[in-house]
Each structure stands twice: as structure tokens, then as C-alpha cells.
C-alpha positions as a Markdown table, in Angstrom:
| # | Residue | x | y | z |
|---|---|---|---|---|
| 1 | Met | 22.4 | -74.7 | -21.7 |
| 2 | Ser | 24.1 | -72.0 | -23.6 |
| 3 | His | 23.6 | -68.3 | -23.0 |
| 4 | Ile | 24.8 | -65.5 | -25.2 |
| 5 | Ile | 24.6 | -61.9 | -24.3 |
| 6 | Asp | 23.0 | -60.2 | -27.2 |
| 7 | Lys | 23.3 | -56.5 | -26.7 |
| 8 | Pro | 27.1 | -56.0 | -26.5 |
| 9 | Thr | 28.8 | -56.3 | -29.9 |
| 10 | Asp | 32.4 | -56.6 | -28.8 |
| 11 | Lys | 34.4 | -57.6 | -25.8 |
| 12 | Ser | 34.6 | -54.1 | -24.3 |
| 13 | Glu | 30.8 | -53.8 | -24.4 |
| 14 | Leu | 30.5 | -57.1 | -22.7 |
| 15 | Ile | 32.9 | -56.1 | -20.0 |
| 16 | Gly | 31.1 | -52.8 | -19.6 |
| 17 | Leu | 27.8 | -54.7 | -19.1 |
| 18 | Ile | 29.4 | -56.8 | -16.4 |
| 19 | Asp | 30.9 | -53.7 | -14.8 |
| 20 | Glu | 27.5 | -52.0 | -14.7 |
| 21 | Ala | 26.0 | -55.1 | -13.0 |
| 22 | Trp | 28.9 | -55.1 | -10.5 |
| 23 | Ile | 28.2 | -51.6 | -9.5 |
| 24 | Ile | 24.5 | -52.3 | -8.7 |
| 25 | Lys | 24.9 | -55.9 | -7.5 |
| 26 | Gly | 23.9 | -55.6 | -3.9 |
| 27 | Ser | 24.7 | -58.4 | -1.4 |
| 28 | Gly | 25.4 | -61.9 | -2.6 |
| 29 | Thr | 24.6 | -65.3 | -1.3 |
| 30 | Leu | 27.4 | -67.6 | -0.1 |
| 31 | Gln | 27.3 | -71.0 | -1.7 |
| 32 | Ser | 28.4 | -74.3 | -0.1 |
| 33 | Asn | 31.6 | -74.3 | -2.2 |
| 34 | Gly | 32.6 | -70.9 | -0.9 |
| 35 | Asn | 31.7 | -69.0 | -4.0 |
| 36 | Val | 29.2 | -66.1 | -3.8 |
| 37 | Ile | 26.3 | -65.7 | -6.3 |
| 38 | Phe | 24.9 | -62.3 | -7.2 |
| 39 | Glu | 21.6 | -62.0 | -9.2 |
| 40 | Val | 21.5 | -58.5 | -10.8 |
| 41 | Asp | 18.3 | -57.3 | -12.4 |
| 42 | Met | 19.5 | -55.1 | -15.2 |
| 43 | Gly | 16.0 | -53.6 | -15.9 |
| 44 | Arg | 16.3 | -54.4 | -19.6 |
| 45 | Thr | 16.7 | -57.2 | -22.0 |
| 46 | Ile | 20.4 | -58.2 | -22.2 |
| 47 | Gly | 20.2 | -61.7 | -23.7 |
| 48 | Thr | 19.1 | -63.5 | -26.9 |
| 49 | Asn | 16.3 | -65.3 | -25.0 |
| 50 | Gly | 14.9 | -62.3 | -23.3 |
| 51 | Glu | 17.2 | -62.5 | -20.2 |
| 52 | Asp | 17.1 | -59.4 | -18.0 |
| 53 | Thr | 19.3 | -60.5 | -15.2 |
| 54 | Ile | 23.1 | -61.1 | -14.9 |
| 55 | Ile | 24.3 | -63.8 | -12.6 |
| 56 | Ile | 27.8 | -63.1 | -11.3 |
| 57 | Ile | 29.7 | -65.7 | -9.3 |
| 58 | Thr | 32.8 | -64.8 | -7.4 |
| 59 | Lys | 35.4 | -66.6 | -5.3 |
| 60 | Gly | 34.2 | -65.8 | -1.8 |
| 61 | Phe | 33.3 | -62.2 | -1.2 |
| 62 | Ser | 36.2 | -61.1 | -3.4 |
| 63 | Asn | 36.2 | -59.2 | -6.7 |
| 64 | Glu | 37.5 | -62.3 | -8.5 |
| 65 | Ile | 34.8 | -63.3 | -11.0 |
| 66 | Val | 34.4 | -67.0 | -11.7 |
| 67 | Thr | 31.7 | -66.6 | -14.3 |
| 68 | Ala | 28.9 | -64.3 | -15.3 |
| 69 | Tyr | 26.0 | -65.0 | -17.6 |
| 70 | Pro | 22.4 | -63.7 | -18.4 |
| 71 | Lys | 19.3 | -65.3 | -16.9 |
| 72 | Thr | 15.6 | -64.6 | -16.7 |
| 73 | Ile | 14.4 | -64.5 | -13.1 |
């Protein structure tokens, strides 16, 4: 499955969107592999398929992001 964030038009906008999600992320859920998943409702459409949530996965409870992508929850 491929997700493309639709709203940002360049890399800096994409990073800004992830930064915005990071600020409001709340507490995450520890996964069995030691990574932590955060599901962040952005309150608006951010993806090409109507996604309104950003998933951020980090290494443990650090600020090292493994991946981030849009999803509809």
C-alpha cells in the first residue's frame, strides 16, 4: 500500500506537517519490537485518499523517527 501526503508541496512543508503532528502527538503505544507508534489526528485531510491522521513510529520513546505516513482512522 502506498501513501502520499497530498497537501505539502515540497520537503520543507512535509517536515512541517510531521513537526506539527509531533507537537500534538500525545502518548504512544509500545510495540513488541521496541518501537513506539503514535496515531495523530490532524483534524483535516492531509493525504490523497482522504487520510486525516499521521502515524509516527519512533525507536523506543526517543525522538528518532523510523517512519511517518498518513492514514484514515
